[in-house]
N, C-alpha and C positions, 0 to 999 in steps of 0.2 A: 851818573842822576844830575851829581855837581857839572858836570863836563855839556849836559844838555844846557844847564841854563845859562853855560858858561860863556856857549857855543853863541857869536857874532855872525857867523854865517848867515844864518836862516834857513838854512836850509832843511833844515827837520821840521821847523816851525812850520813852512807853507806847507811841507808833506805832508803833516798834522793836518792843517787846514782842509786840503785835499781828501784824504781821508775820514774825515769827519764832516763834511758834507756827503760824501757817498756815504757815510755811515746814516745818517740823518738822511738822506733818501732813499736808503732802501729799507729802511723802519719804516718810513712812511708811505710809502711802497707797498708796502705790508701791510700796516693800517689801514691803508684804501683798498685793497683788491679785496679781503676779509670782506671788508661793506660793498661792495659790488658784490663779492655771491652774495651775501643778506637780501642786494638788491635784483637779483638774479634768480631766488628762490621766489619774492613778493612776487617778481614780474611772471614767473612761471604758472604758480596757483594762481593767480589773475586769468591770465591766456587760458588756464584748465577750465576754469570754472565760466568763461567768457562763451567756449566752444562751445561747450554741454546745453549753457543756457541758447544760443542760436539754434542749435540742432533740436530745441525741443520745440521749437516755435517753427521748427523749417518745412514748410510745404512744396508743391510745384513749383517751377522752375527758378531759375538761380538773378544772384546779387551779390551786389557790394557794399559795403561801408570803412569811410577810412575817418576816423576823428578827426575832429576839427573842421571837416566839410559836411555840407549839408546832404542828408539820408533819408530814404521814406522808404526802406527796406525794412521788414519788421524783425525778421531772424539779427541783424547787421545792428538795428537798434537796441538790441535785448543784447546781444553780444557787448557793445559799448558801455550800455548802461553798469555791467558787471562787472567792467573793468574798471570801471569808473567808481565805483561802490568800493573798490579793491585799495584806491590810493593811485592808480591810471587812467588819467585824464588828459588830454590836451589842451592847456593853459594858454597858447600861443606864444609861451617864453619858453617853458620847460621841455620842452625840445620829447614828448612823448607822440610816440603816434603807434594808435591800435589800431587794425585794419583786420576787417571781417570780411573772409571769402567762400561761399559755394556755386559751383563744385572745389577742390582747393586745384590750389595752381604749384606748390610744391613738388617740380619734378624725381622721380624715385620713388613717390608714396606709392603705396599700392590701394590709395584712396583717390589719386589723383583723377580727375575728370568724374567723380562719384556724387550724381546729385544728391545725393541724399548723407550728406559730409560737409562739414563745416569748417574752415579752416580761421583761427586768429594767431595774430601776428605780433609780439607786442616791440616795441624798439626803445632807448633815450640813450645819445650819446652822455655820458659821464663826465663829471667835473673832476680836474686832476689838483692836487694843490703840493702837498707836500712832497713827492713824485717827481713833479715836473724839476725836481733839481736833477735829475738825470736823464732830464729829457725826454720823457715819457710822455709820447701822445697821448690825448683822452678817448678811449676806449668806448663803443657803442655794444650797448648791449642789448641781448633782443633773447624772446621765451616764445617758443611755437607750439601751439595744439591743432588735433584734431580730434572732432568728436560724428560720431555716426548716429542718424536715427535709424533704426530698422524697424519695420511693421509687419508681424504676422498675423496669419487667420485663426482664429479657431473655430472651428466645425461646430454648429449647434444639434441638438438633441432632440429637437421638437418639431410636428411634422402638419399640425396644427395649431392656426392662430389665429382667434378671432380680436377685432378691433375695436366691436363698441365697447362706449363708455355704459356698461351696464352691470347687474350683478347677475342678470342672466345672458349674456353675452354666447356660454354656453350651456344649451339646455338640454338634460338627459330627460326625458319622459317614459312614464308605462313600466318595462320591463326592457325596458333603453339600454345598453351595455355598448360601450365603443372601446373596444379590443385592437386598440395601436401600439406595435411595437416603435414606439417612441413616446414626446412627450404633447401636451396641451398648452401652449403660449397663451395666454388674454392679456390684451396690454391694456386696452379701455383709457384711463384718463394720463396714463403715463407717457405715451410719446406722440401719439395721433391726436390727442384732446389735450391741447398745453394748457386749456382752462378748465376751472370747476376740480373737483374733488373726483381722484380715479376709484370707480367703484366696478372694472371690469372684472367679472367673476362666473362662475361656473354655478350653474343651481339643477337639481336634482326635483323631478317631480313623480314620484311613485317611493313607494318602501322597497322596488327589485329597481331602481335607477339605478344603473352604476356605469363608473371606466377600468377598465383596464390598462393603466398606462404605465411609459417607468419615468416620467416627471409630471408636474403641475407647476407652472409660472403664472402667478396674478397679480393684475396693476393693483386690488384693493389691500385693504390690511388686515382681510381676514376670507375665509374661503371655510365651503364645506369640507374640505376637504381638511388632514383624513380620519375617516370612518370607515369602522367597522362592516358598514353597511352600506358605503356604495364606492368607496375609491380601492382600486387592487393593484398590484405590481402586475405585471404583465406576462400571462402565461404562468401566475402563481394566484395563491389562495391566500398571502400573505398581505394584511394591509398595506397601503403605502404608507411609507415610512416619513414621517414629520421633515427631517433630512431630505427628501423629496418633493416639498411643498414648500414653494418659496411666492411669498407675500411681495406685496408693495415693490414690483418689482419690474421696471419697464421691459419691455421689447419690441425694439423697431421692427417696423415692416420692411425685409432686406429687400421689397422688390418695388417698393413705393417711388423709384426712381426711372421705375422700367416705364419706357415711352409705347404708348397705343401708336398702331403705325394708322394712316392714314388710308381708309379702305380704297380699292380702285374703283375705276367708273367701268360701266359695262352696259352694253346692248340688254333691255328688256324688252321691246319687240318692234318692229318694224314694217312700213307700208311700203308698196311701188311708188312711186313717184313721176317714173318714166318705164317704159317697157322694155327701152331698146330694142335689137332688132339682131338677127345671124346669131344667136346662143343655139347652142346642141337640145333640141326637145329632153322632154323628161323632166327628172327631179334633179336638180343640177345644187352644187353649194358655191355659194357665193364667198368671197372672203373681200371684207371692207374694205377699205384704202383711207390712209387720211390718219389724223388724230395721233396720237402720242403712246405707245403702249404695246400690248399684245394686241393685235389685230380681232376683232367678232368674226363670226364666219353665220354666211345665215342660208337656211334651206330657201328654197323657194321652186314652184311650179314653170318648165318652160314651154309653150305651145305656139306653132307655129313659128319658132324662133325670138317667139317676144316673153317676156315675164312675166306671167299672167295672173301667180297669186304666191304669199308666201307662206310657206308652210308649217316655220317653227324659225328659234334661233339655235343653232347646236352648240355653239360656243360663244357668252355673251364678251368676251375678251375681259381684256384687263387694263384701264389706260386710266392716263395721269391727264390727259388732254381730248374728251371726244374729238370725235373728226365733224367735219361742218356739215350738216345735214341739209339737202338731201346728198348723201353721201353713191359716192362711185363702189365697185365690186368688182374684181376679178372671179369669173367661172375655174368651178372645179378642170372642166376638161373643155375643147375646143375654143371656138373663138366668139366673135361679137362682141357687140358697144350699143353704149350709149345709153343702158338701166341704171336709172338712181332708185335710192331706196332713202325715205324716210326715218331715221332714228330714232327709239324713246329710253332717255336714258332709266336705269333703274335695276335693280337686283332681279338675280334670275332665278326662275321655277326652277325645283330640283325636279329632275329626270330620271334619276336613279345611278346617273355615270358622274362619279368626282374629276373637278377638274383644276385643279392647283392653281392657285392666285386669283381667283374669282369668286364674287360676292353673290352670295344666295338669300332668295327672301326667308329660307328656312332649311334646316336638311334634318326629312323626316323619314323616319326608318321604318316604314309599321306594316312590312308584309315581310315574308320568307324568303330567303336565300340570302348571298354574303356580298357584305359594298365592302370595297378594298380601298382604302384614301391612299393614293400615290402619296409622297411625301412634299410635302409643302405648306403655303399657309391656304387657310380656307376663314372668311369673311361671312358673318352671318348678321342679316339687315334686319332682324325684328318679328317675322313669322307671316306666313300665309297657311291657309290650308289643314289649320286646328293646329299645327305647332308655332310656337312663338318664338324659335330657337333652333337646338339641337335638341331633335327626339328620337329614342327609341322604343316603340311599342311594342313588339311584337316578338315572342319567346322563339319564333323563329327565323329570328335576323339576328345573322354571323357578320359583325364588325370589323373588320379591322385596317389597319396601315400599314406602311413599307415597315422596316426596321430604321428607317432613314430618320421618321417623324415628321409627325405634320401639328401644326397649330391651330385654335380656331380661336377666330376673331370675333367675339359678340360685340356688335354696335348697335346703329340705332335704324327704327325700321322706316321700310320703303316698300312692307308689304300689303297686304289684300283681306279681304274678307274682316273681320274683328280688328286688325292690327294697322294701325297705320304709322306715321311717319313722326308719332313720339313713343310708338314701341321701341322696346330696347329685348333685343336676345334675350333670351334665358337657356338652360339645359333640363331637357326633361326625360330620364332614364327610368323608363320603371321595367323593364325586362331586358329579355336578348342577352347574346353572348359578344362580349365587345372585349378584344383586343386594341389599345389604343397607346402610340409612345411617342413623346414630343421627342425633338433634336436633343442627341446626344447622349437619351437611354437608352438606344438600341432595343427598347422592349423589356430590360433586363433590369438588374436590381440596383442600379448606381446611376450615376449623372456626369455628364462630363464637356456641358455644353449649357445655351439657354435653356431648354429642358421645361419650354410653356409649354401643356397643353390646350388649355384652356385660359383664355384671357379677356375679361368681360372691362366693356368702355367704363373708363369713372365716373364718364357723365349720367350714367345709367341711372335712375330713379332708384334714391337709399331706403332701406328697410327699417320704417322707425321703429322696429321694436322686433324680438325674433320670431320669422315669419311674417310680419306685416309691415304694410300689405303682401295678400297673399300675389299677387303680380312681379314681386320681388323676391319669390320663392324659385331655387334652382334644386331640383329633386333627382333623387339618386335611392330608389326604392323597390321593390321586389326581391326575386331570387335569384336572378341571373350572374352569369359567370364575368367577371370584369379582370380587368387589368387596364389601369390606367398610370400609364410610364410618364409621371412628368408633371409641373406646377397644376391647381386647379385656381386661379385666381381671380373672385369675386369681392372685390374691397368694397364696395357699396351694399351689398345685397347679402340675402342667407341661403347658407349651403343645408338642404336635409336630407339627411339619411336615417332611410324604412330598409323595413326588409331584413332577409338576414344572410343577405351577399357579400361573400367576402373581397378585396380590392385587393391583390397581388401587385407586382410591381414597386418602381420609388414612386411614390402616390405623397402626397403633400398638398393642403388645403390651405388659404389661407381667403376668407371673407368676413364680413362683418359681423355676421352672428352664424353662428351654429348649432344646429338642431339634431340631437339623437331620437329616434320613435323605436327604433329594430335593434339589431345585434349586428351591425358593421365590423367589420376586421380588416385593418392593415397589417400586412404580414411582414411589409418590410417600407414602413413609415420613414420618406426619407425627403430629399429636398435638395434643388439642383445648386451651386456655389457653396457656402458655407451654410446653409439652411436657416428654421427659424435659431434665436437664441444665442446664433456664431456671433460673431464681434472681431472685431480689429484691436491687436495689441503694437503700442507703440514704446519702443525702449531705446534709450539714450545712453551709449556710453563713450566713452575715452578712448582712444584707440590710437591717437600720437601722441 
């Protein structure tokens, strides 16, 4: 040691100075690295929270936000806000950058390009103090996170939904007993009626009135169930347990956004405006030319090569734009030219043969024999000849449809007799053997498509109470055999069920009011899609 202090060369002192500088630098670098580690942890926590917050707000579409720049994308704004709350906000001078983007852009990530995922980056270049003695550059610290929003559908267990905000939205009278292997839901004021006190409930008028169902969900704060005399479990003498009766609960109409299509135009009648010449004598079928859509067919008598009389409309056609009248037409056989027909647009009178895609004044099945409806859509315009819409009134009538399925659209009137332009089509089934299925059901016990069997125009006059006025009743009565596979949708009117007939197939009802006066049974109550009472559950999880 004495030699050390006595040394005059200075070499040891210089070496010591270098060593001390290095030692101080390393010590400082270690201290700063510890701070950077803490910064990284804070940054990662903020990135995780920001990603989850952004993903929760994620809807359709893409977007991105970068801190310090203008942004109007809601998920991105949410992410930036959460990051700022955790201390990571661009101040313009602190070097912090927060980026929120969907879908993720990180190459190699399993969520790259996933529109249901949000990616968050937080970066900042750090300052370096003591570590600069070692000529170490200031590092850029970054944190990265991806959160994914996942939506799943839950199936509903209800097959009857009443929409009226009325304690008697569903009424069971006399010895009425609705036996349904499903539940009843009554929304009332919870979903469809946003103002006022929710009152939707079920009412029993008669000591023997009851329902056999799996569950009951009502909008009101109380209901008449469970009751030892009124509400029972399906196929059981056990009283419906309190756990299966849910009050003060909204049931969203899952078909509220379903669009009622525009009915086609058609030829109701025609007259001869020019006889033409050169046509083959006899009864000829002329196909109308012009217009947009499926052409109408006119049956006419030809005598002396001229069209002398119209005998009927064999096919009204289905137009989005009618032909210009008077219209020309092409005969089914032979030559000829010059004939013209003045066309009158309107609904088509039912003649016993179903043609899909056409608009009928009514479909009145009141005779014997079998009527089959080929797959497709049928439009009913409001009534004629004692039938206001779709009617089956003969015990000898057998009504079927192709397994591929049919849909009946009940629209406004163009009928005759007691029905006019203000009339809307309804359902009146009192007898017969009926097997009808909607598209997607294959006349079976499940639904895998649109599954709509009857759809009444929402502009139809509304029932103001259960079953009133009587013109707003849609009736299923009598003792016939019925298979209705699909949804019967009457959101403004009353569905009345009387008689003892069973309804098989995947059947569901949605109406403003439901009235039960007989003992109908649903052997397999169900509905298309996720049914009534089902919904969506969205979960958000941190994935990277």
